[in-house]
All heavy atoms as an XYZ file, in Angstrom:
802
protein
N    -197.494    132.778    -70.179
C    -196.160    133.285    -69.688
C    -196.460    134.143    -68.485
O    -197.268    135.014    -68.451
C    -195.365    133.987    -70.681
C    -194.013    134.358    -70.119
S    -192.995    135.295    -71.318
C    -191.960    133.981    -71.949
N    -195.767    133.840    -67.337
C    -196.019    134.578    -66.077
C    -195.022    135.758    -66.092
O    -193.909    135.712    -66.404
C    -195.642    133.696    -64.843
O    -196.501    132.526    -65.007
C    -195.928    134.388    -63.588
N    -195.643    136.938    -65.664
C    -194.828    138.168    -65.602
C    -194.018    138.068    -64.308
O    -194.470    137.694    -63.232
C    -195.655    139.395    -65.476
C    -196.179    139.822    -66.849
C    -195.161    140.512    -67.700
O    -194.382    141.249    -67.144
O    -195.231    140.294    -68.954
N    -192.756    138.405    -64.363
C    -191.875    138.545    -63.151
C    -191.786    139.948    -62.705
O    -191.828    140.823    -63.476
C    -190.497    138.056    -63.472
C    -190.371    136.513    -63.757
N    -190.587    135.575    -62.845
C    -190.196    135.863    -64.906
C    -190.489    134.412    -63.399
N    -190.316    134.607    -64.644
N    -191.795    140.231    -61.397
C    -191.629    141.540    -60.907
C    -190.282    142.117    -61.486
O    -189.316    141.448    -61.766
C    -191.540    141.483    -59.419
C    -191.604    140.004    -59.097
C    -191.749    139.265    -60.285
N    -190.247    143.497    -61.542
C    -189.095    144.151    -62.075
C    -187.872    143.765    -61.259
O    -186.773    143.529    -61.843
C    -189.283    145.676    -62.071
C    -187.964    146.410    -62.345
C    -190.334    146.107    -63.005
N    -187.915    143.675    -59.906
C    -186.859    143.347    -59.098
C    -186.225    142.014    -59.526
O    -184.934    141.839    -59.385
C    -187.277    143.344    -57.615
C    -187.543    144.645    -57.080
C    -189.063    145.000    -57.288
O    -189.801    144.213    -57.947
O    -189.391    146.131    -56.963
N    -186.984    141.017    -59.975
C    -186.401    139.754    -60.288
C    -185.513    139.829    -61.575
O    -184.681    139.009    -61.752
C    -187.602    138.762    -60.528
N    -185.741    140.832    -62.403
C    -184.918    140.941    -63.528
C    -183.733    141.802    -63.330
O    -182.754    141.907    -64.110
C    -185.679    141.592    -64.714
C    -186.831    140.657    -65.245
C    -187.596    141.225    -66.318
N    -188.205    142.594    -65.978
C    -189.365    142.868    -66.227
N    -190.184    142.070    -66.857
N    -189.901    144.055    -65.839
N    -183.726    142.521    -62.221
C    -182.545    143.400    -61.850
C    -181.424    142.485    -61.231
O    -181.725    141.454    -60.675
C    -182.910    144.429    -60.731
C    -183.875    145.477    -61.240
C    -184.156    145.842    -62.525
C    -184.539    146.418    -60.402
N    -185.038    146.823    -62.568
C    -185.236    147.238    -61.264
C    -184.652    146.629    -59.032
C    -186.153    148.255    -60.815
C    -185.486    147.600    -58.611
C    -186.179    148.416    -59.474
N    -180.179    142.938    -61.519
C    -179.137    142.080    -60.927
C    -179.089    142.079    -59.400
O    -179.542    143.021    -58.749
C    -177.887    142.812    -61.387
C    -178.259    144.039    -62.128
C    -179.754    144.053    -62.206
N    -178.512    141.003    -58.896
C    -178.363    140.837    -57.433
C    -177.086    141.395    -56.966
O    -176.034    141.268    -57.594
C    -178.421    139.299    -57.114
C    -178.386    139.004    -55.618
C    -179.615    139.580    -54.843
C    -178.216    137.529    -55.480
N    -177.128    142.168    -55.911
C    -175.910    142.784    -55.254
C    -175.695    142.310    -53.976
O    -176.671    142.109    -53.166
C    -176.138    144.302    -55.214
C    -176.013    145.134    -56.522
C    -177.091    145.209    -57.462
C    -174.721    145.704    -56.782
C    -176.907    145.853    -58.570
C    -174.684    146.386    -58.091
C    -175.753    146.477    -58.934
O    -175.651    147.220    -60.154
N    -174.511    142.101    -53.550
C    -174.093    141.766    -52.163
C    -173.730    143.093    -51.451
O    -173.051    143.922    -52.080
C    -172.928    140.811    -52.147
C    -173.270    139.441    -52.754
C    -174.458    138.726    -52.300
O    -174.694    138.798    -51.032
O    -175.214    138.184    -53.108
N    -174.145    143.341    -50.254
C    -173.945    144.492    -49.524
C    -172.937    144.292    -48.332
O    -173.099    143.366    -47.519
C    -175.268    145.078    -48.981
C    -175.008    146.373    -48.225
C    -176.252    145.262    -50.086
N    -171.997    145.190    -48.184
C    -170.974    145.150    -47.169
C    -171.034    146.531    -46.488
O    -171.016    147.537    -47.201
C    -169.584    144.914    -47.692
C    -169.493    143.521    -48.428
C    -169.900    143.442    -49.778
C    -169.031    142.379    -47.751
C    -169.742    142.261    -50.441
C    -168.873    141.227    -48.387
C    -169.280    141.105    -49.768
N    -171.122    146.608    -45.191
C    -171.143    147.831    -44.389
C    -169.952    147.797    -43.430
O    -169.704    146.799    -42.761
C    -172.499    147.948    -43.642
C    -172.472    149.194    -42.787
C    -173.623    148.050    -44.654
N    -169.302    148.934    -43.348
C    -168.288    149.201    -42.279
C    -168.881    150.065    -41.226
O    -169.422    151.115    -41.400
C    -167.135    149.937    -42.852
C    -166.049    150.137    -41.844
C    -164.789    150.780    -42.382
N    -164.161    151.592    -41.353
C    -163.496    152.610    -41.616
N    -163.378    153.152    -42.763
N    -163.041    153.334    -40.626
N    -168.992    149.455    -39.939
C    -169.581    150.147    -38.865
C    -168.667    151.253    -38.302
O    -167.488    151.337    -38.669
N    -169.198    152.038    -37.581
C    -168.430    153.148    -36.896
C    -167.228    152.764    -36.112
O    -166.204    153.369    -36.026
C    -169.402    153.974    -35.924
C    -170.421    154.797    -36.696
C    -171.241    155.593    -35.709
C    -172.288    156.363    -36.541
N    -173.131    157.132    -35.643
N    -167.299    151.555    -35.485
C    -166.326    151.072    -34.698
C    -165.407    149.959    -35.428
O    -164.456    149.376    -34.849
C    -166.819    150.564    -33.401
C    -167.348    151.593    -32.527
C    -167.711    151.038    -31.144
N    -168.362    152.159    -30.399
C    -169.579    152.140    -29.919
N    -170.429    151.074    -30.128
N    -170.063    153.146    -29.206
N    -165.892    149.596    -36.579
C    -165.153    148.513    -37.265
C    -164.118    149.046    -38.219
O    -164.079    150.224    -38.633
N    -163.161    148.177    -38.466
C    -162.060    148.494    -39.406
C    -162.258    147.824    -40.709
O    -161.517    148.159    -41.645
C    -160.612    148.013    -38.802
C    -160.333    148.689    -37.486
C    -158.998    148.234    -36.866
C    -160.255    150.233    -37.714
N    -163.131    146.912    -40.794
C    -163.404    146.193    -42.033
C    -164.897    146.190    -42.436
O    -165.777    146.446    -41.582
C    -162.861    144.808    -42.021
C    -163.465    144.006    -40.841
O    -164.127    144.562    -39.965
N    -163.252    142.700    -40.874
N    -165.143    145.940    -43.625
C    -166.552    145.874    -44.156
C    -167.061    144.486    -43.930
O    -166.335    143.488    -44.000
C    -166.632    146.165    -45.604
C    -166.516    147.603    -45.969
N    -165.247    148.230    -45.831
C    -167.372    148.623    -46.279
C    -165.366    149.528    -46.192
N    -166.689    149.738    -46.416
N    -168.265    144.285    -43.473
C    -168.943    143.062    -43.059
C    -170.118    142.805    -44.019
O    -170.881    143.700    -44.266
C    -169.314    142.985    -41.710
C    -170.001    141.687    -41.291
C    -168.080    143.239    -40.812
N    -170.248    141.617    -44.588
C    -171.440    141.299    -45.368
C    -172.600    141.312    -44.539
O    -172.695    140.726    -43.528
C    -171.237    139.900    -46.015
C    -172.348    139.516    -46.961
N    -173.297    138.708    -46.493
C    -172.558    140.038    -48.231
C    -174.232    138.645    -47.636
N    -173.719    139.326    -48.669
N    -173.758    142.134    -45.035
C    -174.924    142.267    -44.226
C    -176.125    141.823    -44.970
O    -177.092    141.662    -44.330
C    -175.131    143.832    -43.838
C    -174.083    144.293    -42.813
C    -175.137    144.664    -45.082
N    -175.942    141.537    -46.280
C    -177.154    141.010    -47.003
C    -176.999    141.214    -48.433
O    -175.941    141.644    -49.039
N    -178.131    140.981    -49.175
C    -178.224    141.078    -50.602
C    -179.504    141.938    -50.979
O    -180.403    142.067    -50.284
C    -178.349    139.731    -51.194
O    -177.290    138.874    -50.773
N    -179.447    142.510    -52.196
C    -180.601    143.199    -52.716
C    -180.486    143.242    -54.278
O    -179.482    142.984    -54.784
C    -180.723    144.629    -52.096
C    -179.489    145.528    -52.251
C    -179.419    146.186    -53.620
C    -179.623    146.646    -51.174
N    -181.637    143.442    -54.796
C    -181.715    143.587    -56.286
C    -181.828    145.113    -56.563
O    -182.547    145.863    -55.870
C    -183.003    142.909    -56.828
C    -182.876    141.454    -56.815
N    -182.294    140.803    -57.850
C    -183.337    140.579    -55.982
C    -182.361    139.429    -57.606
N    -183.006    139.229    -56.447
N    -181.149    145.548    -57.646
C    -181.222    146.949    -58.054
C    -180.967    147.072    -59.501
O    -180.280    146.231    -60.119
C    -180.197    147.773    -57.258
N    -181.419    148.172    -60.082
C    -181.261    148.349    -61.547
C    -179.902    148.648    -61.946
O    -179.296    148.328    -63.045
C    -182.230    149.432    -62.009
N    -179.156    149.393    -61.073
C    -177.727    149.823    -61.365
C    -176.973    150.053    -60.042
O    -177.666    149.877    -58.933
C    -177.735    151.047    -62.259
C    -178.451    152.250    -61.571
O    -178.396    152.430    -60.391
O    -179.083    152.990    -62.364
N    -175.695    150.410    -60.213
C    -174.877    150.531    -59.062
C    -175.430    151.620    -58.061
O    -175.406    151.494    -56.796
C    -173.459    150.853    -59.455
C    -172.842    149.715    -60.197
O    -173.301    148.543    -60.244
O    -171.754    149.970    -60.737
N    -175.747    152.762    -58.656
C    -176.245    153.896    -57.756
C    -177.484    153.534    -56.943
O    -177.694    153.807    -55.837
C    -176.493    155.195    -58.622
C    -175.283    155.941    -58.933
C    -174.541    156.441    -57.738
O    -175.095    156.893    -56.750
O    -173.260    156.179    -57.695
N    -178.408    152.854    -57.679
C    -179.686    152.356    -57.007
C    -179.245    151.391    -55.919
O    -179.847    151.438    -54.769
C    -180.569    151.824    -57.975
C    -181.887    151.281    -57.235
S    -183.014    150.441    -58.372
C    -183.924    151.851    -59.019
N    -178.368    150.612    -56.164
C    -177.816    149.503    -55.200
C    -177.346    150.225    -53.904
O    -177.676    149.854    -52.837
C    -176.920    148.630    -55.820
N    -176.549    151.302    -54.070
C    -175.941    152.024    -52.995
C    -177.055    152.704    -52.160
O    -177.120    152.672    -50.901
C    -175.027    153.022    -53.477
C    -173.596    152.639    -53.702
C    -172.763    153.723    -54.350
C    -172.977    152.177    -52.366
N    -178.069    153.409    -52.823
C    -179.185    153.990    -52.169
C    -180.061    153.023    -51.450
O    -180.417    153.166    -50.289
C    -180.043    154.815    -53.146
C    -179.345    156.038    -53.621
C    -180.361    156.998    -54.374
N    -181.128    156.394    -55.384
C    -180.700    156.154    -56.710
N    -179.601    156.626    -57.085
N    -181.579    155.696    -57.546
N    -180.370    151.887    -51.972
C    -181.198    150.880    -51.441
C    -180.464    150.264    -50.180
O    -180.960    149.958    -49.161
C    -181.560    149.796    -52.374
C    -182.667    150.221    -53.286
N    -183.812    149.451    -53.513
C    -182.806    151.280    -54.101
C    -184.622    150.119    -54.339
N    -184.058    151.215    -54.664
N    -179.158    149.991    -50.300
C    -178.302    149.439    -49.295
C    -178.414    150.411    -48.059
O    -178.416    150.007    -46.959
C    -176.880    149.239    -49.704
N    -178.169    151.714    -48.382
C    -178.212    152.655    -47.222
C    -179.545    152.681    -46.601
O    -179.610    152.588    -45.268
C    -177.942    154.078    -47.880
C    -178.062    155.151    -46.856
C    -178.292    156.543    -47.483
N    -179.541    156.622    -48.145
C    -179.700    157.349    -49.286
N    -178.829    158.163    -49.673
N    -180.947    157.251    -49.884
N    -180.630    152.670    -47.307
C    -182.001    152.730    -46.765
C    -182.309    151.428    -45.989
O    -182.970    151.424    -44.883
C    -183.036    152.849    -47.839
C    -182.925    154.291    -48.494
O    -182.201    155.166    -48.016
O    -183.465    154.381    -49.621
N    -181.858    150.249    -46.492
C    -182.207    149.003    -45.832
C    -181.254    148.637    -44.763
O    -181.633    148.180    -43.660
C    -182.333    147.877    -46.877
C    -182.421    146.551    -46.247
C    -183.301    148.125    -47.853
N    -179.949    148.854    -44.905
C    -178.944    148.270    -43.938
C    -178.311    149.269    -43.015
O    -177.540    148.876    -42.159
C    -177.911    147.562    -44.759
C    -178.396    146.231    -45.442
C    -178.645    146.282    -46.831
C    -178.831    145.190    -44.699
C    -179.121    145.161    -47.473
C    -179.414    144.001    -45.378
C    -179.455    144.075    -46.705
O    -179.997    142.960    -47.345
N    -178.629    150.582    -43.186
C    -178.022    151.594    -42.293
C    -179.152    152.438    -41.750
O    -178.849    153.719    -41.558
C    -176.870    152.351    -42.920
O    -177.390    153.073    -44.054
C    -175.792    151.483    -43.375
N    -180.331    151.908    -41.544
C    -181.425    152.815    -41.061
C    -181.193    153.465    -39.696
O    -181.706    154.485    -39.361
C    -182.728    151.898    -40.960
C    -183.223    151.651    -42.281
C    -184.487    150.909    -42.184
N    -184.315    149.607    -41.649
C    -185.065    148.588    -41.751
N    -186.306    148.725    -42.276
N    -184.785    147.465    -41.281
N    -180.354    152.869    -38.904
C    -180.176    153.414    -37.486
C    -178.840    154.128    -37.473
O    -178.101    154.276    -36.435
C    -180.147    152.363    -36.473
C    -181.572    151.715    -36.317
C    -181.623    150.593    -35.378
N    -182.927    150.085    -35.335
C    -183.392    149.090    -36.094
N    -182.600    148.548    -37.024
N    -184.654    148.647    -35.989
N    -178.253    154.616    -38.580
C    -177.074    155.446    -38.639
C    -175.876    154.724    -38.119
O    -174.965    155.301    -37.559
C    -177.241    156.766    -37.908
C    -176.297    157.765    -38.339
O    -175.708    157.659    -39.349
N    -176.046    158.725    -37.452
N    -175.760    153.383    -38.406
C    -174.664    152.561    -37.868
C    -173.464    152.385    -38.800
O    -172.472    151.897    -38.369
C    -175.154    151.078    -37.424
C    -175.756    150.296    -38.446
C    -177.227    150.461    -38.702
O    -177.786    151.583    -38.359
O    -177.883    149.520    -39.229
N    -173.604    152.775    -40.014
C    -172.544    152.530    -40.913
C    -171.765    153.834    -41.354
O    -172.264    154.954    -41.183
N    -170.529    153.723    -41.689
C    -169.752    154.821    -42.172
C    -169.310    154.662    -43.628
O    -168.850    155.507    -44.248
C    -168.479    155.142    -41.225
C    -168.897    155.552    -39.941
C    -167.566    153.919    -41.201
N    -169.484    153.380    -44.187
C    -169.076    153.127    -45.501
C    -169.887    151.935    -45.968
O    -170.129    151.003    -45.263
C    -167.624    152.735    -45.581
O    -167.161    152.476    -46.881
N    -170.299    151.959    -47.276
C    -171.092    150.851    -47.890
C    -170.426    150.468    -49.174
O    -169.971    151.236    -49.960
C    -172.550    151.247    -48.140
C    -173.276    151.730    -46.975
C    -173.351    150.166    -48.830
C    -174.656    152.314    -47.217
N    -170.262    149.161    -49.377
C    -169.838    148.628    -50.594
C    -170.956    147.795    -51.141
O    -171.644    147.002    -50.440
C    -168.695    147.556    -50.455
C    -167.393    148.212    -50.069
C    -167.006    149.535    -49.989
C    -166.221    147.432    -49.650
N    -165.673    149.626    -49.572
C    -165.162    148.419    -49.367
C    -165.886    146.133    -49.412
C    -163.958    147.978    -48.911
C    -164.652    145.769    -49.038
C    -163.709    146.614    -48.701
N    -171.315    147.895    -52.491
C    -172.207    147.019    -53.161
C    -171.413    146.418    -54.247
O    -170.674    147.081    -55.046
C    -173.500    147.753    -53.710
C    -174.308    148.210    -52.457
C    -173.117    148.940    -54.586
N    -171.573    145.042    -54.404
C    -170.789    144.308    -55.366
C    -171.870    143.371    -56.208
O    -172.610    142.713    -55.545
C    -169.734    143.406    -54.791
C    -169.011    142.674    -55.855
C    -168.914    144.300    -53.898
N    -171.929    143.543    -57.489
C    -172.763    142.612    -58.238
C    -172.340    141.132    -57.836
O    -171.137    140.735    -57.867
C    -172.454    142.838    -59.751
C    -171.805    144.265    -59.694
C    -171.162    144.434    -58.465
N    -173.385    140.353    -57.464
C    -173.150    138.979    -57.002
C    -172.339    138.179    -58.114
O    -171.575    137.330    -57.748
C    -174.407    138.274    -56.674
O    -174.949    138.914    -55.528
N    -172.685    138.345    -59.312
C    -172.045    137.670    -60.425
C    -170.548    138.068    -60.627
O    -169.883    137.311    -61.397
C    -172.858    137.716    -61.695
C    -172.815    139.117    -62.327
O    -172.266    139.996    -61.798
N    -173.645    139.231    -63.394
N    -170.054    139.032    -59.943
C    -168.663    139.405    -59.988
C    -167.803    138.821    -58.943
O    -166.553    138.935    -58.954
C    -168.540    140.972    -59.828
O    -169.113    141.575    -60.994
N    -168.491    138.122    -57.982
C    -167.732    137.540    -56.907
C    -167.272    136.099    -57.272
O    -168.077    135.337    -57.769
C    -168.629    137.518    -55.559
C    -168.899    138.875    -55.164
C    -167.896    136.616    -54.459
C    -169.833    139.039    -53.988
N    -166.026    135.843    -57.102
C    -165.472    134.538    -57.274
C    -165.061    133.972    -56.027
O    -164.348    134.604    -55.208
C    -164.219    134.657    -58.242
C    -163.591    133.306    -58.564
C    -164.565    135.427    -59.598
N    -165.516    132.767    -55.690
C    -165.258    132.158    -54.378
C    -165.059    130.688    -54.463
O    -165.491    130.079    -55.445
C    -166.437    132.449    -53.516
N    -164.426    130.146    -53.436
C    -164.360    128.680    -53.391
C    -165.644    128.096    -52.794
O    -166.402    128.859    -52.226
C    -163.239    128.218    -52.469
O    -163.491    128.677    -51.163
C    -161.869    128.757    -52.999
N    -165.818    126.782    -53.004
C    -167.068    126.166    -52.492
C    -166.590    125.260    -51.233
O    -165.436    124.856    -51.238
C    -167.804    125.275    -53.537
O    -167.051    124.176    -53.848
N    -167.447    124.959    -50.329
C    -167.157    124.083    -49.208
C    -166.569    122.809    -49.735
O    -165.650    122.233    -49.022
C    -168.440    123.920    -48.502
C    -169.213    125.156    -48.828
C    -168.918    125.450    -50.240
N    -167.031    122.225    -50.783
C    -166.423    120.943    -51.289
C    -164.983    121.041    -51.704
O    -164.358    120.029    -51.771
C    -167.362    120.427    -52.419
O    -167.155    121.297    -53.571
N    -164.536    122.230    -51.996
C    -163.080    122.442    -52.315
C    -162.207    122.613    -51.127
O    -160.992    122.842    -51.309
C    -162.931    123.667    -53.248
C    -163.615    123.565    -54.588
C    -163.624    124.842    -55.413
O    -164.047    125.813    -54.789
O    -162.939    124.825    -56.507
N    -162.715    122.664    -49.938
C    -162.020    123.004    -48.718
C    -160.645    122.151    -48.583
O    -159.570    122.774    -48.534
C    -162.815    122.700    -47.517
C    -162.042    123.038    -46.228
C    -163.022    122.838    -44.977
C    -163.172    121.284    -44.790
N    -162.489    120.726    -43.752
N    -160.776    120.881    -48.701
C    -159.482    120.077    -48.527
C    -158.476    120.239    -49.655
O    -157.375    120.631    -49.360
C    -159.823    118.621    -48.313
C    -160.506    118.473    -46.962
O    -160.287    119.207    -45.982
O    -161.285    117.381    -46.833
N    -158.987    120.127    -50.832
C    -157.957    120.213    -51.947
C    -157.402    121.696    -52.125
O    -156.280    121.805    -52.524
C    -158.562    119.741    -53.201
C    -159.995    119.766    -52.928
C    -160.180    119.719    -51.494
N    -158.225    122.586    -51.783
C    -157.798    124.041    -52.027
C    -156.900    124.632    -50.901
O    -155.944    125.292    -51.149
C    -159.096    124.890    -52.152
C    -158.738    126.235    -52.852
C    -158.727    126.311    -54.194
C    -158.596    127.370    -52.076
C    -158.445    127.537    -54.826
C    -158.335    128.566    -52.600
C    -158.229    128.630    -54.101
O    -157.954    129.873    -54.614
N    -157.149    124.290    -49.673
C    -156.389    124.784    -48.528
C    -155.387    123.833    -47.958
O    -154.499    124.239    -47.182
C    -157.469    125.180    -47.417
C    -158.270    126.334    -47.847
C    -159.577    126.124    -48.273
C    -157.803    127.582    -48.017
C    -160.410    127.211    -48.696
C    -158.614    128.678    -48.426
C    -159.884    128.464    -48.791
N    -155.482    122.572    -48.331
C    -154.536    121.594    -47.753
C    -153.084    121.835    -48.095
O    -152.246    121.558    -47.229
C    -154.953    120.132    -48.106
N    -152.721    122.292    -49.362
C    -151.365    122.406    -49.593
C    -150.531    123.295    -48.708
O    -149.358    123.072    -48.453
C    -151.386    123.029    -51.097
C    -152.653    122.662    -51.522
C    -153.575    122.571    -50.392
N    -151.182    124.228    -48.054
C    -150.300    125.067    -47.070
C    -150.056    124.333    -45.773
O    -149.201    124.811    -45.028
C    -151.071    126.376    -46.901
O    -152.251    126.128    -46.170
N    -150.697    123.232    -45.455
C    -150.464    122.588    -44.266
C    -149.123    121.926    -44.065
O    -148.569    121.770    -43.055
N    -148.542    121.597    -45.364
C    -147.190    120.918    -45.315
C    -146.053    121.987    -45.305
O    -144.910    121.621    -45.454
C    -147.103    119.886    -46.364
C    -147.216    120.488    -47.737
O    -147.552    121.707    -47.863
O    -146.871    119.768    -48.729
N    -146.317    123.201    -45.313
C    -145.347    124.191    -45.372
C    -145.111    124.844    -43.966
O    -145.607    125.854    -43.657
C    -145.725    125.314    -46.396
C    -145.833    124.852    -47.795
C    -146.135    125.856    -48.761
C    -146.122    125.331    -50.236
N    -147.199    124.644    -50.639
N    -144.456    124.131    -43.124
C    -144.317    124.473    -41.827
C    -143.621    125.890    -41.528
O    -143.894    126.519    -40.583
C    -143.432    123.342    -40.926
C    -144.272    122.121    -40.922
C    -142.008    123.141    -41.549
N    -142.862    126.280    -42.516
C    -142.228    127.693    -42.339
C    -143.295    128.830    -42.345
O    -142.940    129.843    -42.031
C    -141.232    127.824    -43.523
C    -141.750    127.736    -44.919
C    -142.382    128.848    -45.506
C    -141.663    126.564    -45.610
C    -142.916    128.734    -46.821
C    -142.228    126.488    -46.820
C    -142.845    127.514    -47.441
O    -143.382    127.415    -48.729
N    -144.484    128.551    -42.737
C    -145.513    129.447    -42.765
C    -146.125    129.672    -41.380
O    -146.928    130.587    -41.172
C    -146.613    129.209    -43.779
C    -146.126    129.225    -45.241
C    -147.245    128.999    -46.083
N    -146.861    129.186    -47.524
C    -147.527    129.049    -48.522
N    -148.887    128.685    -48.370
N    -147.160    129.292    -49.732
N    -145.859    128.764    -40.456
C    -146.425    128.797    -39.123
C    -145.527    129.695    -38.239
O    -144.258    129.412    -38.305
C    -146.689    127.394    -38.547
C    -147.625    126.647    -39.486
N    -148.943    126.779    -39.556
C    -147.283    125.627    -40.279
C    -149.427    126.029    -40.366
N    -148.562    125.241    -40.876
N    -145.977    130.480    -37.421
C    -145.250    131.360    -36.656
C    -144.389    130.720    -35.495
O    -143.684    131.372    -34.745
C    -146.224    132.417    -36.067
C    -147.497    131.765    -36.091
C    -147.525    130.841    -37.254
N    -144.568    129.444    -35.321
C    -143.919    128.833    -34.188
C    -142.459    128.635    -34.396
O    -141.668    128.442    -33.433
C    -144.548    127.454    -34.043
O    -144.420    126.676    -35.211
C    -145.948    127.400    -33.665
N    -141.910    128.937    -35.530
C    -140.530    128.776    -35.857
C    -139.752    130.132    -35.769
O    -138.624    130.201    -36.083
C    -140.321    128.185    -37.203
C    -140.777    126.719    -37.351
C    -141.951    126.391    -37.738
C    -139.983    125.671    -36.863
C    -142.458    125.130    -37.802
C    -140.390    124.424    -36.834
C    -141.669    124.168    -37.263
N    -140.460    131.172    -35.395
C    -139.871    132.551    -35.363
C    -139.816    133.098    -33.916
O    -140.792    132.904    -33.257
C    -140.646    133.468    -36.296
C    -140.691    132.976    -37.758
C    -141.837    132.405    -38.186
C    -139.661    133.243    -38.588
C    -141.900    131.942    -39.481
C    -139.705    132.714    -39.875
C    -140.897    132.172    -40.318
O    -140.963    131.750    -41.582
N    -138.789    133.675    -33.609
C    -138.650    134.375    -32.412
C    -138.938    135.881    -32.624
O    -138.422    136.506    -33.510
C    -137.172    134.340    -31.817
C    -136.889    132.980    -31.402
O    -137.732    132.291    -30.853
O    -135.628    132.574    -31.492
N    -140.026    136.299    -31.830
C    -140.423    137.773    -32.090
C    -139.805    138.634    -31.030
O    -139.897    138.300    -29.804
C    -141.897    137.851    -31.866
C    -142.602    137.028    -33.036
C    -142.441    139.294    -32.102
C    -144.119    136.797    -32.771
N    -139.029    139.590    -31.384
C    -138.313    140.517    -30.562
C    -139.332    141.247    -29.664
O    -140.435    141.460    -29.962
C    -137.644    141.580    -31.403
C    -137.629    140.901    -32.747
C    -138.831    139.940    -32.890
N    -138.839    141.457    -28.412
C    -139.760    142.106    -27.399
C    -140.269    143.512    -27.884
O    -141.292    143.926    -27.484
C    -139.052    142.241    -26.110
C    -138.913    140.820    -25.389
O    -139.684    139.940    -25.781
O    -137.940    140.724    -24.568
N    -139.405    144.269    -28.615
C    -139.816    145.511    -28.998
C    -140.778    145.613    -30.178
O    -141.185    146.661    -30.536
C    -138.476    146.356    -29.403
C    -137.828    145.870    -30.653
N    -136.931    144.741    -30.664
C    -137.881    146.248    -31.919
C    -136.502    144.600    -31.784
N    -137.131    145.527    -32.631
N    -141.179    144.467    -30.685
C    -142.097    144.448    -31.746
C    -143.515    144.433    -31.285
O    -143.911    143.503    -30.604
C    -141.852    143.296    -32.825
C    -143.017    143.236    -33.872
C    -140.485    143.347    -33.391
N    -144.325    145.414    -31.455
C    -145.612    145.518    -30.884
C    -146.689    144.711    -31.660
O    -146.550    144.447    -32.875
C    -146.002    146.971    -30.830
C    -145.238    147.543    -32.071
C    -143.991    146.716    -32.126
N    -147.749    144.288    -31.063
C    -148.912    143.694    -31.735
C    -148.603    142.375    -32.513
O    -149.079    142.276    -33.550
C    -149.637    144.782    -32.670
C    -149.837    146.065    -31.934
N    -150.838    146.117    -31.039
C    -149.354    147.249    -32.192
C    -150.817    147.384    -30.589
N    -150.056    148.036    -31.252
N    -147.798    141.580    -31.947
C    -147.506    140.341    -32.684
C    -147.970    139.134    -31.753
O    -147.944    139.114    -30.646
C    -146.114    140.175    -32.937
C    -145.664    141.118    -34.030
S    -146.358    140.884    -35.619
C    -145.488    139.485    -36.224
């Protein structure tokens, strides 16, 4: 039986960093860690070495629920026939900013 490195037995975490000029967190990579605190420390050391982040999120990969590319058409197509969801049918008043 082959021994696996400790890191291979640790859970995989996805790392998201919010930059100084950003308003949202962006996925920057993945890492293995024994627990949440270690994941945060490792994420800081690996992904913010040049002092570019102001906030870090680490999420266990097995906690993320997502669609797959093969589900694209059946999952997102139902909204295509709901024309009222498209902004082309609405008049936006001049006094409403940022629309």
